[in-house]
ROVEX-858424 format. One line per 3 residues: for each residue x, y, z of N, C-alpha, C, CB. Coordinates in steps of 0.1 Angstrom, whole numbers. Glycine has a CB too. Layout:
<sites>
X:Y:Z:X:Y:Z:X:Y:Z:X:Y:Z | ...;
</sites>
This chain:
<sites>
-111:-296:8:-106:-297:14:-102:-283:15:-100:-307:12 | -100:-279:29:-96:-264:31:-77:-266:30:-103:-257:48 | -70:-254:23:-58:-251:22:-53:-248:34:-56:-242:14;
-39:-256:34:-34:-247:45:-23:-235:41:-28:-257:55 | -24:-226:50:-15:-216:46:-5:-210:57:-23:-205:42 | 6:-223:55:17:-223:63:31:-211:60:22:-237:60;
35:-204:71:44:-196:71:58:-201:64:45:-192:84 | 64:-195:53:78:-200:53:86:-200:61:84:-196:45 | 97:-210:61:106:-205:72:116:-195:71:113:-214:77;
116:-189:59:123:-177:55:116:-166:63:123:-174:38 | 104:-166:65:97:-152:67:95:-154:87:78:-150:54 | 95:-166:89:96:-168:102:110:-164:110:93:-182:104;
122:-167:99:135:-162:105:137:-147:102:147:-170:101 | 129:-139:91:130:-125:91:121:-120:101:128:-119:78 | 111:-128:108:103:-118:120:113:-123:132:81:-124:124;
121:-135:135:128:-132:145:140:-123:146:130:-142:149 | 146:-123:135:157:-115:132:150:-98:135:163:-119:112 | 140:-96:132:133:-83:137:132:-82:148:122:-80:132;
126:-91:157:123:-88:171:134:-90:180:113:-96:175 | 146:-95:174:162:-96:182:165:-80:182:177:-106:169 | 162:-72:170:167:-63:166:159:-49:172:167:-64:152;
144:-51:173:138:-44:182:142:-42:197:127:-49:182 | 145:-56:204:152:-59:217:166:-57:216:149:-73:221 | 173:-50:209:187:-41:211:194:-54:214:187:-27:224;
193:-67:208:200:-78:212:214:-80:205:192:-90:210 | 218:-70:194:229:-68:184:237:-57:192:225:-64:167 | 248:-59:196:257:-48:199:261:-42:188:268:-51:208;
260:-26:191:259:-17:180:252:-18:168:270:-17:176 | 242:-26:171:236:-29:157:240:-36:147:234:-20:151 | 254:-42:149:261:-53:141:254:-68:144:277:-53:145;
249:-75:129:246:-89:133:259:-98:135:236:-96:122 | 252:-108:139:265:-118:139:271:-124:125:261:-131:148 | 277:-131:121:279:-137:110:268:-147:107:291:-141:109;
265:-149:95:251:-158:88:252:-169:100:254:-167:67 | 265:-180:100:269:-191:102:264:-189:118:283:-195:98 | 266:-181:126:259:-181:140:246:-175:143:268:-175:150;
241:-169:136:228:-167:132:218:-181:128:230:-157:120 | 225:-185:118:214:-198:114:218:-207:129:219:-208:97 | 228:-208:135:228:-219:145:220:-212:157:242:-224:148;
220:-200:161:211:-196:169:195:-200:166:213:-182:168 | 190:-199:159:179:-201:150:175:-212:147:182:-197:140 | 186:-222:149:183:-235:144:175:-238:130:174:-241:155;
185:-230:122:178:-230:107:190:-231:98:168:-215:103 | 188:-232:84:201:-234:77:208:-220:74:199:-242:63 | 219:-220:67:224:-204:62:217:-201:49:243:-203:58;
212:-209:40:202:-206:29:193:-202:37:198:-216:20 | 184:-205:46:170:-199:50:177:-186:59:159:-211:60 | 189:-179:62:191:-168:68:194:-162:61:198:-167:76;
203:-166:48:202:-155:37:192:-151:31:210:-157:27 | 183:-159:28:171:-153:22:162:-143:28:164:-164:19 | 162:-147:44:159:-138:53:163:-124:54:161:-142:62;
179:-123:55:185:-114:54:182:-105:39:198:-119:56 | 183:-110:27:181:-105:15:168:-98:16:182:-114:5 | 156:-102:20:143:-95:24:143:-85:32:134:-103:30;
150:-84:43:151:-73:54:164:-63:44:157:-81:72 | 172:-65:36:180:-56:31:168:-50:23:194:-60:23 | 164:-60:16:153:-49:1:143:-39:13:136:-64:-13;
143:-42:22:130:-33:31:137:-20:37:123:-44:47 | 154:-22:41:162:-11:45:163:-13:58:157:2:43 | 156:-22:65:162:-31:79:176:-31:77:158:-48:80;
181:-40:71:196:-43:74:203:-40:62:200:-59:78 | 217:-38:60:225:-33:51:238:-43:54:226:-18:53 | 241:-47:43:256:-54:41:266:-48:37:256:-64:34;
276:-48:43:291:-41:38:299:-54:36:300:-29:52 | 301:-56:21:309:-68:21:324:-63:28:310:-74:4 | 327:-74:33:341:-79:41:340:-75:57:354:-71:33;
327:-67:59:327:-64:72:310:-72:80:328:-45:72 | 303:-70:72:293:-80:80:277:-72:79:298:-81:99 | 269:-79:84:256:-72:82:252:-60:92:246:-82:84;
246:-52:91:244:-39:102:224:-36:100:258:-20:95 | 221:-37:114:206:-35:117:206:-19:115:201:-41:132 | 191:-18:111:186:-5:112:172:-1:121:184:-2:100;
173:-3:134:163:-3:144:153:7:136:168:3:159 | 158:20:131:150:31:126:143:28:115:157:42:124 | 146:18:109:139:16:98:122:9:101:150:5:89;
123:3:115:112:-3:123:105:10:128:117:-13:136 | 109:19:129:99:28:139:89:32:130:105:42:147 | 86:36:119:74:38:112:66:28:102:77:49:104;
53:26:106:47:16:101:43:17:89:39:13:108 | 36:31:85:25:29:74:37:37:64:6:37:77 | 45:27:59:58:28:49:51:25:36:72:16:52;
49:36:27:39:32:14:50:26:4:31:47:5 | 62:25:7:72:19:-2:71:2:0:88:25:2 | 66:-1:12:63:-15:15:52:-19:16:67:-19:26;
40:-12:20:25:-14:15:15:-7:7:20:-14:24 | 11:-15:1:4:-12:-13:-13:-6:-6:3:-28:-26 | -19:-17:-3:-30:-19:0:-33:-7:16:-31:-35:0;
-46:0:12:-48:10:23:-52:3:36:-58:20:19 | -59:-10:37:-64:-16:47:-51:-18:54:-72:-26:46 | -43:-25:46:-29:-32:55:-22:-18:62:-15:-41:43;
-21:-8:54:-12:3:55:-20:7:71:-14:15:39 | -33:8:72:-40:11:84:-36:2:96:-54:11:82 | -39:-9:94:-37:-21:102:-24:-24:107:-42:-32:96;
-10:-20:98:1:-18:102:5:-8:112:7:-15:93 | -7:2:116:-5:10:128:-13:4:140:-8:24:126 | -18:-7:139:-26:-10:152:-44:-8:150:-21:0:163;
-46:0:139:-60:6:138:-69:-12:134:-61:22:122 | -81:-11:141:-91:-13:136:-99:-12:124:-93:-9:141 | -99:-19:112:-102:-14:97:-118:-16:94:-94:-23:86;
-127:-9:91:-137:-11:83:-136:-3:70:-150:-7:91 | -146:-12:63:-145:-3:44:-159:-1:41:-138:-15:29 | -162:8:36:-175:14:34:-175:17:16:-176:29:45;
-186:8:8:-187:17:-6:-199:26:-3:-191:8:-21 | -193:33:-13:-205:49:-12:-205:53:-27:-198:68:0 | -219:56:-27:-221:64:-42:-217:57:-51:-215:78:-45;
-222:46:-60:-217:42:-69:-226:52:-83:-219:26:-66 | -219:54:-90:-228:62:-100:-218:63:-115:-232:79:-91 | -226:67:-124:-220:68:-138:-219:82:-141:-229:60:-150;
-206:89:-147:-206:99:-150:-198:101:-163:-203:104:-141 | -196:113:-167:-193:118:-183:-175:118:-180:-201:136:-188 | -171:115:-190:-155:118:-191:-149:128:-193:-149:112:-198;
-150:137:-187:-147:150:-187:-130:152:-192:-151:157:-173 | -129:163:-197:-115:164:-204:-102:163:-196:-114:177:-210 | -103:169:-183:-91:167:-177:-88:152:-172:-90:177:-166;
-98:143:-170:-96:130:-165:-98:121:-179:-109:127:-151 | -103:123:-190:-100:121:-201:-83:120:-206:-107:131:-207 | -78:133:-202:-63:136:-207:-54:123:-198:-58:154:-201;
-60:120:-184:-52:116:-178:-52:100:-181:-54:120:-167 | -63:95:-186:-65:81:-190:-59:79:-206:-83:77:-188 | -60:89:-214:-53:89:-227:-67:86:-234:-39:76:-230;
-78:90:-231:-89:89:-240:-95:105:-243:-100:78:-234 | -101:101:-254:-111:114:-258:-122:118:-249:-119:110:-271 | -123:132:-247:-134:135:-238:-148:129:-244:-135:151:-235;
-156:124:-237:-168:117:-239:-170:105:-244:-175:122:-244 | -157:99:-249:-154:89:-257:-163:73:-247:-135:89:-258 | -164:74:-240:-170:65:-228:-175:70:-215:-160:56:-225;
-182:65:-212:-185:71:-196:-179:63:-185:-201:70:-192 | -180:71:-176:-171:63:-163:-182:57:-150:-158:77:-154 | -174:44:-149:-181:41:-137:-172:46:-124:-184:25:-136;
-180:51:-114:-173:63:-103:-178:53:-94:-179:83:-102 | -172:52:-81:-173:49:-68:-165:53:-56:-173:38:-68 | -168:52:-49:-159:61:-36:-160:51:-28:-163:76:-29;
-149:46:-16:-144:41:-4:-142:47:6:-134:36:-5 | -150:46:17:-142:50:30:-137:42:41:-149:58:36 | -122:44:42:-118:38:52:-117:42:67:-109:35:49;
-123:33:75:-127:36:90:-114:31:98:-142:27:95 | -105:41:107:-98:32:112:-104:34:130:-80:36:108 | -104:24:134:-110:23:147:-126:33:150:-97:29:156;
-131:30:135:-141:37:140:-143:51:133:-140:37:154 | -129:62:128:-131:71:124:-126:73:110:-128:78:134 | -133:81:103:-129:83:88:-114:85:87:-137:96:82;
-107:78:79:-93:77:80:-88:78:65:-90:63:87 | -94:76:52:-94:76:43:-99:71:32:-87:76:43 | -105:83:18:-117:87:14:-109:85:-2:-124:103:21;
-111:73:-10:-110:71:-20:-121:74:-35:-106:62:-17 | -119:82:-45:-128:83:-55:-124:74:-68:-130:97:-57 | -131:61:-72:-125:52:-78:-131:56:-93:-128:36:-72;
-121:58:-105:-131:59:-120:-124:49:-130:-131:78:-128 | -134:43:-136:-134:30:-145:-135:34:-157:-144:20:-144 | -132:36:-168:-140:36:-181:-149:25:-183:-133:36:-193;
-160:27:-184:-168:16:-189:-164:10:-201:-182:20:-191 | -154:11:-212:-149:2:-221:-144:-7:-217:-142:7:-229 | -135:-6:-203:-127:-14:-195:-136:-29:-189:-122:-3:-184;
-147:-23:-185:-152:-31:-176:-161:-44:-185:-160:-22:-166 | -162:-54:-183:-171:-66:-186:-178:-75:-179:-167:-74:-192 | -171:-74:-166:-185:-81:-155:-189:-69:-148:-181:-95:-141;
-202:-72:-143:-210:-64:-132:-202:-59:-119:-223:-74:-127 | -201:-45:-118:-191:-37:-110:-201:-32:-100:-182:-26:-119 | -216:-32:-101:-225:-26:-92:-221:-32:-79:-239:-29:-96;
-224:-43:-77:-223:-50:-61:-213:-58:-59:-233:-58:-57 | -202:-52:-57:-189:-55:-52:-190:-54:-36:-179:-44:-58 | -181:-64:-33:-184:-64:-15:-172:-52:-12:-181:-83:-4;
-172:-46:0:-161:-37:5:-146:-42:3:-164:-34:21 | -145:-55:6:-132:-58:10:-123:-59:-1:-131:-70:18 | -124:-60:-16:-114:-63:-23:-108:-49:-25:-119:-70:-36;
-93:-51:-25:-83:-40:-30:-90:-36:-45:-65:-46:-32 | -80:-25:-49:-84:-16:-63:-80:-27:-71:-76:1:-67 | -69:-36:-70:-61:-48:-81:-73:-55:-80:-45:-59:-75;
-77:-62:-72:-87:-71:-70:-102:-69:-79:-89:-70:-54 | -106:-56:-76:-117:-50:-86:-113:-53:-100:-120:-33:-83 | -104:-44:-107:-99:-45:-120:-98:-58:-123:-86:-38:-121;
-90:-71:-117:-90:-83:-120:-107:-89:-123:-80:-90:-109 | -116:-90:-112:-128:-93:-113:-136:-84:-124:-133:-93:-99 | -136:-70:-130:-146:-66:-134:-141:-63:-148:-151:-56:-126;
-127:-61:-147:-121:-57:-162:-115:-71:-168:-109:-43:-160 | -115:-79:-160:-104:-93:-168:-89:-87:-172:-112:-99:-185 | -87:-79:-165:-75:-72:-166:-63:-73:-156:-79:-61:-167;
-50:-75:-158:-40:-78:-152:-34:-64:-144:-30:-86:-162 | -34:-55:-137:-26:-45:-132:-14:-48:-134:-28:-41:-120 | -2:-42:-139:8:-45:-136:19:-34:-128:12:-49:-147;
12:-24:-128:19:-12:-117:12:1:-116:35:-7:-120 | 13:7:-108:9:20:-108:16:33:-102:-2:19:-104 | 13:47:-107:19:60:-107:12:65:-97:19:69:-119;
20:69:-85:12:78:-76:18:93:-80:14:74:-59 | 8:103:-79:12:116:-80:5:124:-66:7:123:-95 | 15:131:-59:12:137:-49:8:151:-50:20:136:-41;
-4:156:-47:-10:167:-45:-13:177:-35:-17:164:-48 | -11:188:-34:-19:195:-22:-33:199:-25:-12:209:-18 | -40:198:-12:-54:198:-11:-57:201:1:-59:187:-16;
-69:209:2:-75:215:12:-89:212:16:-74:227:10 | -97:208:24:-109:201:26:-120:214:22:-109:195:42 | -126:206:11:-137:213:5:-150:209:14:-139:209:-12;
-162:213:15:-174:212:24:-176:195:24:-189:221:18 | -175:187:17:-181:175:15:-167:165:23:-185:173:-2 | -153:168:19:-147:163:29:-141:167:41:-140:159:24;
-147:181:44:-148:187:59:-157:177:67:-155:204:58 | -173:175:59:-177:166:68:-175:155:68:-186:167:70 | -165:147:58:-166:132:58:-153:132:71:-162:123:40;
-143:138:73:-132:137:81:-135:144:96:-120:143:72 | -148:151:91:-148:159:105:-137:172:112:-145:147:114 | -136:176:99:-124:185:99:-129:202:95:-112:178:87;
-124:213:99:-130:223:96:-129:229:79:-126:231:107 | -136:234:69:-133:234:58:-118:244:56:-145:238:51 | -111:239:42:-98:243:38:-85:243:47:-100:256:34;
-91:228:57:-81:223:65:-70:212:55:-90:215:79 | -57:217:56:-51:207:46:-48:197:47:-43:210:42 | -53:189:39:-52:173:38:-38:164:30:-67:170:28;
-38:155:31:-29:145:23:-35:139:13:-23:134:31 | -28:137:2:-34:133:-11:-26:127:-19:-40:143:-17 | -31:123:-30:-24:117:-42:-35:112:-51:-14:105:-39;
-30:112:-64:-38:107:-75:-30:94:-80:-40:117:-87 | -38:83:-85:-32:70:-88:-37:65:-101:-34:61:-78 | -26:66:-110:-30:58:-124:-27:42:-124:-20:65:-136;
-35:35:-128:-33:18:-129:-32:15:-145:-46:8:-122 | -21:7:-144:-19:2:-162:-18:-13:-159:-1:9:-171 | -23:-17:-170:-19:-32:-172:-9:-36:-180:-28:-40:-175;
-5:-47:-183:7:-53:-187:10:-43:-200:6:-69:-190 | 1:-41:-211:-2:-38:-225:4:-19:-220:-22:-42:-232 | 3:-18:-209:4:-3:-204:-6:6:-205:15:3:-209;
-16:1:-208:-33:6:-206:-37:11:-196:-43:-4:-207 | -41:25:-196:-47:32:-184:-60:25:-177:-52:45:-189 | -58:17:-166:-73:10:-163:-86:16:-157:-71:-1:-155;
-76:29:-150:-81:36:-140:-76:47:-134:-83:29:-133 | -83:57:-129:-77:69:-122:-87:73:-110:-75:83:-133 | -75:72:-99:-82:71:-85:-78:86:-79:-76:56:-75;
-83:93:-72:-80:101:-62:-82:97:-46:-87:114:-65 | -72:97:-39:-70:93:-25:-67:104:-17:-59:83:-22 | -75:104:-6:-73:115:3:-72:108:19:-87:126:2;
-63:111:28:-59:110:39:-62:120:50:-48:109:38 | -67:114:64:-68:122:75:-55:126:79:-75:116:86 | -53:137:80:-37:139:85:-34:142:100:-29:150:77;
-46:136:107:-43:135:121:-44:119:123:-54:145:129 | -45:113:115:-46:95:117:-33:88:110:-61:87:108 | -35:95:98:-24:87:87:-11:95:84:-32:84:71;
-1:88:91:12:94:88:20:87:79:20:97:99 | 20:90:65:28:84:55:39:86:56:26:86:43 | 50:76:55:66:76:53:67:66:44:76:74:65;
80:67:38:91:57:34:107:59:36:90:55:21 | 111:47:30:126:48:36:132:50:21:133:31:46 | 143:56:18:152:56:12:162:50:12:154:63:12;
170:41:5:185:35:7:192:42:-3:188:18:6 | 204:49:6:219:57:-1:231:45:-4:227:71:12 | 230:35:6:241:27:5:237:16:-6:246:20:20;
247:7:-11:243:-2:-27:241:-15:-13:262:-5:-45;
</sites>
């Protein structure tokens, strides 16, 4: 029997509040009291509170004790928010792109000293499984990822993966590992000849890039990836909250 995926009521309430914010329904961006908002949407105060808590975590709403809740339409203007969306395909879809993913160039490689240091392994200790992914946005090359997984972590066949799964899904399926977190390091980069050809840009054109290390529950380093973005297609952003 096919499972039904029903949207929780608090998520529907969240989307309804976002819609009202975008339509300017709240004078001076001040939300009505929770009881009034709950009555307007025909749901309980508990559901409204849950929706507002999520919106507060996302920076769309701020609560000032004794005063009330305030909406921030500016937080909804930037769609490619890396503080909210970790999956590259979803990041592109958030800006309205039609997304396709291509696997490219699966290969085995040596564990070079620079990469061994990042993975906390000895140079040459284990080969690497390396493969590339190209994300297309409306048919245009938008994001190019090189994924490097030490062979000692791989327990299932990694060669015939479909293009769809996220990196987290790949690690779960092929390494029997439960990724806990990843750490991003932004790096300056200009297009070398291969990247210039992929992105259809001049050589030495500045690019957006980061390195990403994935860790498991025991803080083992599972894989090391480099992610490069087309600067004319991808406009990354994040929101930093200063109030409590």
